[in-house]
Every structure is written in C-alpha cells, then in structure tokens.
N, C-alpha and C positions, 0 to 999 in steps of 0.2 A: 482424439485431440492431437494437436501437433506440438512442436518443439519450441515455438517462438519465445514465449515468456520465460521458459526455463533456461534458454540461452541468454536472455537479457538480464535476468535478475538472479542474484544469489539469495537475497532476501527481498520481501516486498509483498504488498497486498494482492496484486494480481496473480503472481505465481502461487501464493498461498491459497487463493480462491480455487484455482484449478487443481492444485494438489489435494485439497480437501474433497472436491468432487471425485477425483480419480480414486482416492483411497476408499471413499464411501461406496462408490459403485462397484469396486472390486469385491466388496463383501456381500453384494446383492446378487443372488443367483439369477435374477431376471435380466441381468445386463452382462455384456462382455465389452470391457473398455480397454483401450490401448492408447499409449502416448507414443508418437513416432520419434523416439529418442534412442540414440545409441549410448550417449554418456552425457551427464550433466553435473555441474557443481552446485546446483540449487539445494538450499538447506532443507526444504520441505520434502525433497525426494532422496535425502541422504541415505535412507535405509532400503531404498528400492534398487534392485539390480536389473538393468535392462539388457546387458550382455554379460556372458560368463567367460568369454575368451580372454585370458589375461594379456595376450599380445595385442588385441584390439584395444583393450583398456589402456595399455601403456601407450600405444600409438596415438590415442585421443586424449592424452594427458593435458596437452596444451589447449587453451580455450579456443584459439583460432581454428584449430583442426576440428574441434567439436562443432563449431558453427557450420563449417563446410560440410562435414559428413552427416550431421543431423538434418540439414536441409536436403541433401541427396537422398537420405533414408526416407524422409517425409514424402518427397515427390514419388519415390518408388511405391510407397504404401498407398498413395493416392491412385497411382496407375494400376495397382493390383485390384483396387475397387472392392475389397472384401470387408465392407462395412455398410451400415445403413445411414448414419448421420455423421457429418464431420463438424467438429467445433474447433476452429482456429483459436489459438490462445492469445493472439494480438492481431494487428490490423494489416500486416504485410499481405498483399493479394497474390503472392507467388503461386498459389494453389489453383487459381481460377481456370487456367487453361487445361488442367489435368483432372478437374473434379467433375464427376458424373452423378453425384448424389447431392441431396439437399445439405445446406450448411446453416448452422446456427451461430450467431455472433453475440457475445456479451459486450455491452457498452458500459464502461465503468464510470465515465464522466464525460462532460463536454468542455473540458478545460481548454483544449486546443482552440475551440471555436469562441469561447467566451473571453479568454485572455491570450490572444495571439501574441501580445507584446512580451510574454514570458518565455517564448520559444524562439529558437534560432531561425533565421529566414530561410535556411536550407533544410529545415526539418521535413523530411519526405513523408513522415507519418501523418501529417495534416491531409495530404492527398490520399494516402493509403486508406486512412479512416473513412473518408468519404466514399471511396470505391467499394469497400467492404460493406459499409452500412447500406448503401443503395442496392447492392446485389444479394444481400443475405436473404435466405428464405424465411427466417424468423429471427427476432432480436430479443435478447434478454437485457432489460434495464435493471440496475441494482437498487433503484429507489424511484418513487414517483417524481422526485425532483429531476433525476436524470432523464426519465421518460419525457417530462415536459420540455426540457432543453433539447432533447433529441428531436422531438416533433416540431419544435420552433425552428430549428435549422434545416431539417430535412423533410418535413411534412410526411412523416411515416404514419400510416393509418393505425388506429388502435388495435385492430385484429392482428397486426404483424408484430406487436410488442407484448411481452409478458414481463411484469415487474416481479422480480424474485429477490428478496432481501438476502444479504449475506447471513450465513450462520457461523457460529463459533463452536467447534467441537470441544466439549468439555474434556480436558486431558488429565485433570486431577494431578497437576504438576506439584512436585515438592519444591518450594522455593529454595534457592541456593543463595544465602546471604554472604556473598564473597566480596561485597563492595566495602572493604575496610577503609577506603579513602573517603567514603562518605560518612563523616562523623558528626554531621550537622543536619538540620532539617533541609529538605530540598524540594524544588518544583521540578516536574518531569516533562520533558519534551521528547516525543518519539518520532523517529523516521526522517524522511527527506526534509531539506531546509531551503530548497531553491524556489525562486519566483513566487507563485501563488501560495506557497506554504507560509508566507508572511513572517519569516523567522526574524528578519532584521527589525521590523516594527515591534515584534514581541520582545526581542533582546533589549531594545531601547526601553520598553516598559519595565523589563526586569531590572535595569539599572536603577530606576527610581525605587523599586522594591528593595533592592540591595542597600540602598542608602538609608532607608527607613528601618530595615530589619537586617542588622549587620551579620547575623549568623546563618542566613539562608543562602543555599547554593542553587545553581541551575544544573540539572543533569540531563544530558542529551544522549540518545542512542543513534547508531547508524554509522555512516561513512565518516572517515576522519575529517576534521575541519580543513578546508582548503585555505590558501593564502589570503584570499579576500575576506573570508569568514574570520580567520584568526586576527587579521589586522583590524577588522571592525570591532571584535570583542575587546582587543587591546585598547583601541582608541576610546571605546565606550567605557572602559574601566572595569570590565567584569570578566576578563580572561582568567584571572586567578580565582574567580568564584564559579567558573564553569567547568564541569567534568564531562567527559565523553567516553561511552562504553560501546563496544560491539557485544551485544548480549544474546545468549541462548534463550530459548523459551522459558527455561527454569529461572534463569537470572532475571529475565524481564518480569516474570511473576513477582520476584522479590522486590524489584524496583517499584512496581505498581503498589505493592503492599506497604512499602516503607515511605512512599512519597507523601508530601503534604497534600498534593493534588496533581492531576495530569491536565495539561493545557494543550489544546489544539487551536491555534490562531488563524488557520487556513481561510483564504478568501473564498474557496470553493472546494468541496469534496463531493464525490459521487456517493460515498457511503462513509467509510472510516472504520477499518478494523480495530484500531486501538481503543475506540469507544467501548466496543464489546469487551475487549480485554480488560479495560479498566473496571467495567462493571463486574466482570467475573471475579476480579481480585479485590473488590470492595474499595476501589480507589475513587475518591472524590474527583469529579470531572468538570472542567471548565472549558467551554467551547465557544467559538465565534458564532454569532447569530446570523448564519448565512447558509446557503446551500441546503443540504439535506439534514443537517445536524438536529433540528427540532423534530423532523420527521422520524429520525432514528432514536434519539435519546429522550424526547418528550420532556416531562417534568423531573426526570432523574439526573439532569445536569443543570449547571448554571451557565449563563451566556453573557457575551460582551460584544460590542461593536468592533469588528476587526480592523476598521479604518481609524479608530480613535485610540491613541496611546493612553490618553487620560482615562477612558473607560476601562481599558485593559488593566491599568494600574489600580483603579478603584475596585474592580472585580477581584483581583488577586489579593489586595489588602483586606477586603472583607472576609475572604476565606481564611486568611492567616489569623486575623483577629478573632474569628469565630470558630477556630479549630476545636473539634470535639463537642461543639454545642449543637 
C-alpha cells in the first residue's frame, strides 16, 4: 500500500479502512504487507513505527516534509518492484509510470460523479479518479450501491469488480466518560459536515427539535467549526445548544453509548463506518433513506428523507418521544 490516504487524513473512514487491512494482514503469516511510509500523523497508525532513526523522525516532523519524502519513498519502493500486488490508498495516479505489477483499487463512493456541485472546480481528484479506475487491474467496491454507481459512470464489467463490505474490528474499548459538559440528553452527529453530508439541512431540523425539547443538545465530533458554520449555527439560534469534540476511539464509544441516537443525514455514502460503530455500542441509529444505508443497516436503523426538513424533524421527534420503548 502507499502513503496517500495517511498523508491526507489524520482521522477518517478511508485511512481507517486501510489501517485495519494493514494490521490484519500483518498478523497473517500467509501475507507480507508494507505501507510506503516514512512518517505519518495518522491516528490509526499511531502505534506503528516505520523508521527508527530519531534524526529522520525529527527532520520529518513538519507535515509538508512528510508529504514530499513519503512520495519519494513510495516511488522508490515501486521501482524496487519487490512485491506482487500494489494497492494505492487514494486516486493520485503518480505511480502509473513506475508500476510493473498489477494494482487493485478500492472505490469508496461515487460522490464526485453524482454531486459535482459540492466540489471545487479545480479539484484534480475528479480526473485522477477516472484515470485510476479505468487502468486498475481489479476494483473493490465497498457496497453494491457503489458498484452500481461505478458501472453506471464507467461501464466496468462485473468480473473486474468485487463487492467487499467494510468490517469493524471489535476492540472491546473501555468507554471514557469525560464529557462533563454534556449534562443533558443529546443527539450525536459524527465526522465531516461539508456538502453532501447535508449538515446545514440537519442543523435546521435540529433547531425545530430544540424548540420543542428545550433540554436536548447537539453533539458533533470532528474538525472545529469554521466561520461559515459558526455563523450559521448562531443565526439559526442553536450555537449555545451545540457542542463539538475531537474524540479518541474510547471517547467516541462513550458518546455513542450516552447519546439519545446517532444521525447521519448524508445525501450519499459509499458505506458509513459510524453505522457499524453505533451498532457496536448499542446506539439507536437514524439514517437518510439514500445511497447504501438500507443495504448496510437493513431493519436495524430508522430512516428519513434527507431532502425534507419536515421528515427529519418528524423522525427525530418520534425517537425522542419513544425513547426506551
């Protein structure tokens, strides 16, 4: 595997997916797996040591240097050609000119193709994705929904695609209830909030919930609110009812277990790791009725129309009124 997603993400579903595969295959004597990394700040590889030289570690302390030297190291490993299969961890096709062996590509979703309006006009990964998809020797799609979208846009034959669902390694985490600021019931929103994640429509629905149920808060995890998000929450009147945490796995387990329910209002997902996490922690789950969610969650979750604020409010209100029943 290469460095790409581990340079791009400190936290996130894609890097977690590849880290899980890496850790699993390292324990299997039938395989020898390597990641072409010198250094990374990725949370899921925090216990893995890729170089032992303290001087090199210090030299690569800055993220920009990591990006440069991880890329150089990856290209050198490709040129060495001491492997059987290559699996890039994202869509940058930098490797194509140096690769002499087959490569497998995991396609996580088709959001670039289905919702181009949510991406910057200069987003080079739209082109990169097409190049790597069309040149891959085999493709892993993480759901039947993703496979269907993939074939719709790129006409990939069935025999070239394998659908392999995400797995969640049971970690038997001990929840860490450190969230003293949450002294009231709360609804949980996990991860990114941009574009197709549909956060603004969901926050508008939460405003209606907060007017009907005065004591309920909204808890988000992930990056800090940017200026646009903060101003929106302020104008909507729910900034004082919204809490934000950057949570470890143990803290996240605690949040799932304490929440009234977890909500994903996304317009589209290729899979959705938090759904599995919510199930593992016994958290009631409320999902948008779109994409792969019914394929993944089945009858174990409740659903709403992600384009309807009214339907979102109705679904959340029903869960609150029927809590524990």
